[in-house]
DSSP file (Angstrom, degrees, kcal/mol; ACC not computed):
  #  RESIDUE AA STRUCTURE BP1 BP2  ACC     N-H-->O    O-->H-N    N-H-->O    O-->H-N    TCO  KAPPA ALPHA  PHI   PSI    X-CA   Y-CA   Z-CA
    1    1 A M     >        0   0    0      0, 0.0     4,-3.0     0, 0.0     5,-0.2   0.000 360.0 360.0 360.0 -32.3  113.9  -66.2   17.5
    2    2 A R  H  >  +     0   0    0      2,-0.2     4,-2.4     1,-0.2     5,-0.2   0.913 360.0  48.5 -61.1 -41.6  111.8  -63.6   15.7
    3    3 A V  H  > S+     0   0    0      2,-0.2     4,-2.2     1,-0.2    -1,-0.2   0.923 113.7  46.4 -64.3 -44.5  113.5  -60.7   17.6
    4    4 A I  H  > S+     0   0    0      1,-0.2     4,-2.7     2,-0.2     5,-0.3   0.914 111.2  52.2 -63.9 -43.2  117.0  -62.2   16.8
    5    5 A Y  H  X S+     0   0    0     -4,-3.0     4,-2.2     1,-0.2    -2,-0.2   0.924 110.0  48.7 -60.3 -45.2  116.1  -62.7   13.2
    6    6 A K  H  X S+     0   0    0     -4,-2.4     4,-0.7     1,-0.2    -1,-0.2   0.927 114.7  45.0 -60.0 -45.6  114.9  -59.1   12.8
    7    7 A Q  H  < S+     0   0    0     -4,-2.2     3,-0.4     1,-0.2     4,-0.4   0.898 115.7  45.2 -67.8 -40.8  118.1  -57.7   14.4
    8    8 A T  H ><>S+     0   0    0     -4,-2.7     5,-2.3     1,-0.2     3,-1.2   0.832 105.5  58.4 -77.1 -31.9  120.5  -59.9   12.6
    9    9 A T  H ><5S+     0   0    0     -4,-2.2     3,-0.7    -5,-0.3    -1,-0.2   0.698  95.5  66.3 -73.1 -15.1  119.0  -59.5    9.1
   10   10 A K  T 3<5S+     0   0    0     -4,-0.7    -1,-0.3    -3,-0.4    -2,-0.2   0.760 110.8  35.6 -69.9 -23.5  119.5  -55.7    9.4
   11   11 A N  T X 5S-     0   0    0     -3,-1.2     3,-1.2    -4,-0.4    -1,-0.2  -0.374 127.1 -81.4-132.1  54.4  123.3  -56.3    9.4
   12   12 A K  T < 5S-     0   0    0     -3,-0.7    -3,-0.2     1,-0.3     3,-0.1   0.806  95.8 -46.6  55.1  36.2  124.1  -59.3    7.1
   13   13 A G  T 3 <S+     0   0    0     -5,-2.3    54,-3.0     1,-0.2     2,-0.3   0.602 119.1  92.4  89.4  11.2  123.2  -61.9    9.6
   14   14 A M  E <   +A   66   0A   0     -3,-1.2     2,-0.3    -6,-0.9    -1,-0.2  -0.973  42.0 167.2-136.4 151.3  125.1  -60.5   12.6
   15   15 A C  E     -A   65   0A   0     50,-2.1    50,-2.6    -2,-0.3     2,-0.5  -0.989  29.8-140.2-157.8 158.2  124.3  -58.3   15.5
   16   16 A L  E     +A   64   0A   0     -2,-0.3     2,-0.4    48,-0.2    48,-0.2  -0.983  40.2 164.4-118.4 114.3  125.6  -57.1   18.9
   17   17 A I  E     -A   63   0A   0     46,-2.6    46,-3.4    -2,-0.5    -2,-0.1  -0.979  35.3-125.2-140.4 145.0  122.7  -56.8   21.3
   18   18 A R     >  -     0   0    0     -2,-0.4     4,-1.6    44,-0.2     3,-0.4  -0.590  27.7-120.8 -83.7 149.7  122.1  -56.5   25.0
   19   19 A P  H  > S+     0   0    0      0, 0.0     4,-2.3     0, 0.0     5,-0.2   0.849 114.4  58.9 -57.5 -33.7  119.9  -59.1   26.8
   20   20 A V  H  > S+     0   0    0      1,-0.2     4,-2.1     2,-0.2     5,-0.1   0.905 103.5  50.9 -62.1 -41.3  117.6  -56.2   27.9
   21   21 A D  H  > S+     0   0    0     -3,-0.4     4,-1.3     1,-0.2    -1,-0.2   0.858 108.9  51.4 -66.4 -34.6  117.0  -55.2   24.3
   22   22 A L  H  X S+     0   0    0     -4,-1.6     4,-0.7     1,-0.2     3,-0.2   0.926 109.7  49.5 -64.9 -44.0  116.1  -58.8   23.5
   23   23 A M  H >< S+     0   0    0     -4,-2.3     3,-0.8     1,-0.2    -2,-0.2   0.864 106.8  55.3 -64.5 -35.8  113.6  -58.9   26.3
   24   24 A V  H 3< S+     0   0    0     -4,-2.1    -1,-0.2     1,-0.2    -2,-0.2   0.851 104.8  54.5 -64.5 -34.1  112.1  -55.6   25.2
   25   25 A G  H 3< S+     0   0    0     -4,-1.3    -1,-0.2    -3,-0.2    -2,-0.2   0.637  87.1  94.5 -76.1 -14.2  111.4  -57.1   21.7
   26   26 A I  S << S-     0   0    0     -3,-0.8     6,-0.1    -4,-0.7    -4,-0.0  -0.660  85.0-112.9 -82.1 129.1  109.5  -60.1   23.1
   27   27 A P    >   -     0   0    0      0, 0.0     3,-1.3     0, 0.0     5,-0.2  -0.245  14.8-127.4 -61.6 147.7  105.7  -59.5   23.2
   28   28 A Y  T 3  S+     0   0    0      1,-0.3     4,-0.1    -4,-0.1    -2,-0.0   0.718 103.7  73.0 -67.4 -20.7  104.0  -59.2   26.5
   29   29 A S  T 3  S+     0   0    0      2,-0.1     2,-0.4     0, 0.0    -1,-0.3   0.732  84.9  79.3 -68.8 -20.1  101.5  -61.9   25.5
   30   30 A L  S <  S-     0   0    0     -3,-1.3     2,-1.5     2,-0.1    -4,-0.0  -0.710  84.9-130.1 -87.1 137.7  104.3  -64.5   25.9
   31   31 A E        +     0   0    0     -2,-0.4     2,-0.5     2,-0.0    -2,-0.1  -0.681  52.3 148.6 -85.9  88.9  105.1  -65.7   29.3
   32   32 A F        -     0   0    0     -2,-1.5     2,-0.2    -5,-0.2    -2,-0.1  -0.984  28.0-161.9-130.0 120.0  108.9  -65.2   29.0
   33   33 A K    >   -     0   0    0     -2,-0.5     3,-1.2     1,-0.1     4,-0.5  -0.592  32.8-112.6-100.1 162.0  111.0  -64.3   32.1
   34   34 A A  G >> S+     0   0    0      1,-0.3     3,-1.0    -2,-0.2     4,-0.5   0.827 117.8  59.8 -60.7 -32.4  114.5  -62.9   32.2
   35   35 A E  G 34 S+     0   0    0      1,-0.2    -1,-0.3     2,-0.2     3,-0.2   0.733  98.9  59.0 -68.8 -20.8  115.7  -66.2   33.6
   36   36 A D  G <> S+     0   0    0     -3,-1.2     4,-1.8     1,-0.2    -1,-0.2   0.621  87.3  77.8 -81.9 -13.0  114.5  -68.0   30.5
   37   37 A L  H <> S+     0   0    0     -3,-1.0     4,-2.6    -4,-0.5     5,-0.2   0.940  91.1  48.1 -66.0 -49.2  116.7  -65.9   28.2
   38   38 A E  H  X S+     0   0    0     -4,-0.5     4,-2.3     1,-0.2     5,-0.2   0.935 114.1  45.3 -61.0 -49.2  120.0  -67.7   28.8
   39   39 A P  H  > S+     0   0    0      0, 0.0     4,-2.2     0, 0.0    -1,-0.2   0.875 113.3  52.0 -62.3 -34.2  118.7  -71.3   28.4
   40   40 A T  H  X S+     0   0    0     -4,-1.8     4,-2.1     2,-0.2    -2,-0.2   0.916 109.1  48.8 -66.9 -42.4  116.8  -70.2   25.3
   41   41 A M  H  X S+     0   0    0     -4,-2.6     4,-1.8     1,-0.2    -1,-0.2   0.915 111.6  50.0 -63.0 -42.3  119.9  -68.7   23.7
   42   42 A R  H  X S+     0   0    0     -4,-2.3     4,-2.8     1,-0.2    -1,-0.2   0.891 108.8  52.8 -62.7 -39.3  121.8  -71.9   24.5
   43   43 A A  H  X S+     0   0    0     -4,-2.2     4,-2.4     1,-0.2    -1,-0.2   0.894 107.3  51.6 -64.7 -38.9  119.0  -74.0   22.9
   44   44 A L  H  <>S+     0   0    0     -4,-2.1     5,-2.8     2,-0.2     6,-1.1   0.858 111.0  48.6 -65.7 -33.9  119.2  -71.9   19.8
   45   45 A V  H ><5S+     0   0    0     -4,-1.8     3,-1.4     3,-0.2    -2,-0.2   0.938 112.4  47.4 -68.4 -46.9  123.0  -72.5   19.7
   46   46 A Y  H 3<5S+     0   0    0     -4,-2.8    -2,-0.2     1,-0.3    -1,-0.2   0.859 110.8  51.7 -62.9 -35.7  122.5  -76.3   20.2
   47   47 A D  T 3<5S-     0   0    0     -4,-2.4    -1,-0.3    -5,-0.2    -2,-0.2   0.432 115.5-119.4 -81.9   1.9  119.8  -76.4   17.5
   48   48 A E  T < 5S+     0   0    0     -3,-1.4    22,-0.8     2,-0.2    23,-0.4   0.830  78.7 121.7  64.6  37.7  122.3  -74.6   15.2
   49   49 A Y  S   <S+     0   0    0     -5,-2.8    19,-2.7     1,-0.2    22,-0.5   0.801  78.0  11.1 -88.7 -37.6  120.2  -71.5   14.5
   50   50 A I  E     -B   67   0A   0     -6,-1.1     2,-0.5    17,-0.2    -1,-0.2  -0.909  61.2-132.3-137.4 162.0  122.8  -69.1   15.8
   51   51 A D  E     -B   66   0A   0     15,-2.7    15,-2.3    -2,-0.3     2,-0.4  -0.979  33.9-159.5-111.0 132.2  126.4  -68.8   16.8
   52   52 A L  E     +B   65   0A   0     -2,-0.5     2,-0.4    13,-0.2    13,-0.2  -0.946  19.1 176.8-125.0 130.3  126.7  -66.9   20.1
   53   53 A V  E     -B   64   0A   0     11,-2.0    11,-3.5    -2,-0.4     2,-0.4  -0.999  20.7-145.0-127.8 128.5  129.5  -65.1   21.7
   54   54 A E  E     +B   63   0A   0     -2,-0.4     2,-0.3     9,-0.2     9,-0.2  -0.776  26.8 175.1 -92.7 135.6  129.1  -63.3   25.0
   55   55 A S  E     -B   62   0A   0      7,-2.8     7,-3.1    -2,-0.4     2,-0.5  -0.931  30.3-134.8-139.5 162.9  131.1  -60.1   25.4
   56   56 A D  E     -B   61   0A   0     -2,-0.3     2,-0.5     5,-0.2     5,-0.2  -0.974  24.1-178.9-120.1 116.8  131.6  -57.2   27.8
   57   57 A K  E >  S-B   60   0A   0      3,-2.8     3,-1.9    -2,-0.5    -2,-0.0  -0.950  70.7 -25.3-123.5 112.7  131.7  -53.8   26.2
   58   58 A K  T 3  S-     0   0    0     -2,-0.5    -1,-0.1     1,-0.3     3,-0.1   0.870 126.3 -49.5  54.7  41.4  132.2  -50.7   28.4
   59   59 A G  T 3  S+     0   0    0      1,-0.3     2,-0.3    -3,-0.0    -1,-0.3   0.358 116.7 111.4  83.8  -6.4  130.8  -52.5   31.4
   60   60 A D  E <   - B   0  57A   0     -3,-1.9    -3,-2.8   -42,-0.0     2,-0.4  -0.804  67.6-124.3-101.9 144.1  127.6  -53.7   29.6
   61   61 A F  E     - B   0  56A   0     -2,-0.3     2,-0.3    -5,-0.2    -5,-0.2  -0.724  35.3-179.2 -86.6 131.2  126.9  -57.4   28.8
   62   62 A Y  E     - B   0  55A   0     -7,-3.1    -7,-2.8    -2,-0.4     2,-0.5  -0.933  25.5-138.2-130.5 152.1  126.3  -58.1   25.1
   63   63 A Y  E     -AB  17  54A   0    -46,-3.4   -46,-2.6    -2,-0.3     2,-0.7  -0.949  12.0-154.1-103.6 129.3  125.5  -61.0   22.9
   64   64 A C  E     -AB  16  53A   0    -11,-3.5   -11,-2.0    -2,-0.5     2,-0.4  -0.922  23.5-170.3-100.9 110.1  127.3  -61.2   19.6
   65   65 A I  E     -AB  15  52A   0    -50,-2.6   -50,-2.1    -2,-0.7     2,-0.4  -0.869  15.6-175.3-112.3 132.4  124.9  -63.2   17.5
   66   66 A T  E     -AB  14  51A   0    -15,-2.3   -15,-2.7    -2,-0.4   -52,-0.2  -0.995  25.9-127.2-123.8 127.1  125.6  -64.7   14.0
   67   67 A L  E     - B   0  50A   0    -54,-3.0   -17,-0.2    -2,-0.4     2,-0.1  -0.508  23.6-157.4 -72.0 137.6  122.8  -66.4   12.1
   68   68 A L     >  -     0   0    0    -19,-2.7     4,-2.2    -2,-0.2     5,-0.2  -0.396  41.7 -78.5-100.7-174.3  123.6  -69.9   10.8
   69   69 A K  H  > S+     0   0    0      1,-0.2     4,-1.4     2,-0.2     5,-0.1   0.901 132.5  46.2 -56.1 -46.8  122.0  -71.7    8.0
   70   70 A K  H  4 S+     0   0    0    -22,-0.8     4,-0.4     1,-0.2    -1,-0.2   0.852 109.6  56.7 -65.1 -33.7  118.9  -72.8   10.0
   71   71 A G  H >4 S+     0   0    0    -22,-0.5     3,-1.0   -23,-0.4     4,-0.4   0.901 106.0  48.5 -64.8 -41.7  118.6  -69.2   11.3
   72   72 A F  H 3< S+     0   0    0     -4,-2.2     3,-0.4     1,-0.2     4,-0.4   0.818 110.6  52.7 -67.0 -29.4  118.4  -67.8    7.8
   73   73 A A  T 3X S+     0   0    0     -4,-1.4     4,-2.2    -5,-0.2    -1,-0.2   0.495  84.0  93.5 -82.9  -3.8  115.8  -70.4    7.0
   74   74 A F  H <> S+     0   0    0     -3,-1.0     4,-2.3    -4,-0.4    -1,-0.2   0.908  82.4  50.3 -56.9 -47.0  113.7  -69.4   10.1
   75   75 A Q  H  > S+     0   0    0     -3,-0.4     4,-2.2    -4,-0.4    -1,-0.2   0.902 110.6  49.6 -61.5 -42.2  111.5  -66.9    8.2
   76   76 A R  H  > S+     0   0    0     -4,-0.4     4,-2.2     1,-0.2    -1,-0.2   0.913 111.0  48.8 -64.1 -42.6  110.7  -69.4    5.5
   77   77 A S  H  X S+     0   0    0     -4,-2.2     4,-2.1     1,-0.2    -1,-0.2   0.864 110.0  52.6 -67.5 -34.3  109.7  -72.1    8.0
   78   78 A E  H  X S+     0   0    0     -4,-2.3     4,-2.3    -5,-0.2    -1,-0.2   0.915 109.6  48.9 -64.2 -42.7  107.5  -69.6    9.8
   79   79 A E  H  X S+     0   0    0     -4,-2.2     4,-2.4     1,-0.2    -2,-0.2   0.894 110.9  50.1 -64.4 -39.5  105.7  -68.7    6.6
   80   80 A Q  H  X S+     0   0    0     -4,-2.2     4,-2.3     2,-0.2    -1,-0.2   0.892 109.7  51.2 -65.1 -39.1  105.2  -72.4    5.8
   81   81 A R  H  X S+     0   0    0     -4,-2.1     4,-2.0     2,-0.2    -2,-0.2   0.906 111.3  47.5 -63.9 -42.3  103.8  -73.0    9.3
   82   82 A L  H  X S+     0   0    0     -4,-2.3     4,-2.6     2,-0.2    -2,-0.2   0.898 111.2  50.9 -66.5 -40.5  101.4  -70.1    8.8
   83   83 A R  H  X S+     0   0    0     -4,-2.4     4,-2.6     1,-0.2     5,-0.2   0.912 110.3  49.6 -62.3 -41.8  100.3  -71.3    5.4
   84   84 A A  H  X S+     0   0    0     -4,-2.3     4,-1.9     2,-0.2    -1,-0.2   0.895 111.3  49.4 -64.3 -39.5   99.7  -74.8    6.8
   85   85 A R  H  X S+     0   0    0     -4,-2.0     4,-2.3     2,-0.2    -2,-0.2   0.924 111.8  48.6 -65.2 -44.2   97.6  -73.3    9.6
   86   86 A R  H  X S+     0   0    0     -4,-2.6     4,-2.8     1,-0.2     5,-0.2   0.933 111.7  48.4 -61.6 -46.1   95.5  -71.2    7.2
   87   87 A S  H  X S+     0   0    0     -4,-2.6     4,-2.4     1,-0.2    -1,-0.2   0.864 110.2  52.7 -65.1 -34.1   94.9  -74.1    4.9
   88   88 A S  H  X S+     0   0    0     -4,-1.9     4,-2.0    -5,-0.2    -1,-0.2   0.925 111.4  45.8 -65.1 -44.5   93.9  -76.3    7.8
   89   89 A I  H  X S+     0   0    0     -4,-2.3     4,-2.3     2,-0.2    -2,-0.2   0.926 113.5  49.4 -64.2 -44.8   91.4  -73.7    9.0
   90   90 A I  H  X S+     0   0    0     -4,-2.8     4,-2.6     1,-0.2     5,-0.2   0.914 110.7  49.6 -62.0 -43.2   90.0  -73.2    5.5
   91   91 A S  H  X S+     0   0    0     -4,-2.4     4,-2.2     1,-0.2    -1,-0.2   0.884 110.9  50.2 -65.5 -36.7   89.6  -76.9    5.0
   92   92 A K  H  X S+     0   0    0     -4,-2.0     4,-2.1     2,-0.2    -1,-0.2   0.904 111.6  47.7 -67.5 -40.2   87.7  -77.3    8.3
   93   93 A V  H  X S+     0   0    0     -4,-2.3     4,-2.4     2,-0.2    -2,-0.2   0.930 113.0  48.4 -64.8 -44.8   85.4  -74.4    7.5
   94   94 A L  H  X S+     0   0    0     -4,-2.6     4,-2.4     1,-0.2    -2,-0.2   0.891 110.7  51.1 -62.9 -39.1   84.7  -75.9    4.0
   95   95 A L  H  X S+     0   0    0     -4,-2.2     4,-2.3     2,-0.2    -1,-0.2   0.891 110.1  49.6 -65.3 -39.4   84.1  -79.3    5.5
   96   96 A A  H  X S+     0   0    0     -4,-2.1     4,-2.2     2,-0.2    -2,-0.2   0.908 111.3  49.1 -65.3 -41.7   81.6  -77.8    8.0
   97   97 A L  H  X S+     0   0    0     -4,-2.4     4,-2.4     2,-0.2    -2,-0.2   0.895 110.8  50.3 -64.6 -39.7   79.8  -76.0    5.2
   98   98 A L  H  X S+     0   0    0     -4,-2.4     4,-2.4     2,-0.2    -2,-0.2   0.909 109.8  50.9 -63.7 -42.0   79.6  -79.2    3.2
   99   99 A G  H  X S+     0   0    0     -4,-2.3     4,-2.2     1,-0.2    -2,-0.2   0.901 110.6  48.8 -61.7 -41.7   78.2  -81.0    6.2
  100  100 A A  H  X S+     0   0    0     -4,-2.2     4,-2.5     2,-0.2    -2,-0.2   0.905 110.9  50.3 -65.5 -41.2   75.5  -78.3    6.6
  101  101 A A  H  X S+     0   0    0     -4,-2.4     4,-2.3     2,-0.2    -2,-0.2   0.905 111.2  48.4 -63.8 -41.5   74.6  -78.5    2.9
  102  102 A V  H  X S+     0   0    0     -4,-2.4     4,-2.5     2,-0.2    -1,-0.2   0.906 110.9  51.3 -64.6 -41.3   74.3  -82.2    3.0
  103  103 A A  H  X S+     0   0    0     -4,-2.2     4,-1.4     2,-0.2    -2,-0.2   0.923 111.6  46.4 -63.7 -43.5   72.1  -82.0    6.2
  104  104 A F  H  < S+     0   0    0     -4,-2.5    -1,-0.2     1,-0.2    -2,-0.2   0.883 115.5  46.6 -65.2 -37.9   69.8  -79.4    4.5
  105  105 A A  H  X S+     0   0    0     -4,-2.3     4,-0.7     1,-0.2    -2,-0.2   0.843 113.0  49.2 -72.3 -32.8   69.6  -81.5    1.4
  106  106 A A  H  X S+     0   0    0     -4,-2.5     4,-2.7    -5,-0.2     5,-0.2   0.731  93.8  76.0 -80.1 -22.1   69.0  -84.8    3.3
  107  107 A K  H  X S+     0   0    0     -4,-1.4     4,-2.3     1,-0.2    -1,-0.2   0.929  96.8  43.9 -59.6 -49.9   66.2  -83.4    5.5
  108  108 A P  H  > S+     0   0    0      0, 0.0     4,-2.1     0, 0.0    -1,-0.2   0.895 114.7  50.7 -63.6 -36.4   63.4  -83.4    2.8
  109  109 A I  H  X S+     0   0    0     -4,-0.7     4,-2.1     2,-0.2    -2,-0.2   0.922 111.1  47.5 -65.6 -43.5   64.5  -86.9    1.7
  110  110 A L  H  X S+     0   0    0     -4,-2.7     4,-2.7     1,-0.2    -1,-0.2   0.874 109.6  54.1 -66.0 -36.9   64.4  -88.2    5.2
  111  111 A N  H  X S+     0   0    0     -4,-2.3     4,-2.4    -5,-0.2    -1,-0.2   0.910 108.8  49.1 -62.7 -41.4   61.0  -86.6    5.8
  112  112 A L  H  X S+     0   0    0     -4,-2.1     4,-2.1     2,-0.2    -2,-0.2   0.915 112.8  47.3 -63.2 -42.7   59.6  -88.4    2.7
  113  113 A I  H  X S+     0   0    0     -4,-2.1     4,-1.9     2,-0.2    -2,-0.2   0.924 113.3  47.3 -66.2 -43.8   61.0  -91.7    3.8
  114  114 A L  H  X S+     0   0    0     -4,-2.7     4,-2.0     1,-0.2    -2,-0.2   0.881 112.0  50.3 -66.3 -37.6   59.7  -91.3    7.4
  115  115 A N  H  X S+     0   0    0     -4,-2.4     4,-1.3    -5,-0.2    -1,-0.2   0.878 110.2  50.9 -66.3 -37.2   56.2  -90.3    6.1
  116  116 A A  H  < S+     0   0    0     -4,-2.1    -2,-0.2     1,-0.2    -1,-0.2   0.865 110.1  49.5 -67.7 -35.1   56.2  -93.3    3.8
  117  117 A I  H  < S+     0   0    0     -4,-1.9    -2,-0.2     1,-0.2    -1,-0.2   0.888 107.2  54.5 -70.9 -38.1   57.1  -95.6    6.6
  118  118 A K  H  <        0   0    0     -4,-2.0    -1,-0.2     1,-0.3    -2,-0.2   0.827 360.0 360.0 -64.8 -31.8   54.3  -94.2    8.9
  119  119 A K     <        0   0    0     -4,-1.3    -1,-0.3    -5,-0.1    -2,-0.2   0.472 360.0 360.0 -78.9 360.0   51.6  -94.9    6.2
């Protein structure tokens, strides 16, 4: 969806793109095969992110893609997801630091209590 979003926002929410160009835009770190492209495009249509028309232009196969309301909101939802992930990581780090501080503060107190019990 990121590749489609980039291409369509360059031209007021519409683009004419070959499947090969879509595949080139997908990072190699994702396990995405050429056979997965068609079902993925259909899923984006069903989920109302895009409107898709397949066309043949000068012997080449093209997708004519138009962003729908959810498609335009994609970038905002991605940013919200990243913010939520960052805040989750920060809260976990802060909680770990708080736990370490409590452990360091409690150690002398526990030593005093254990020494008092031994006597």
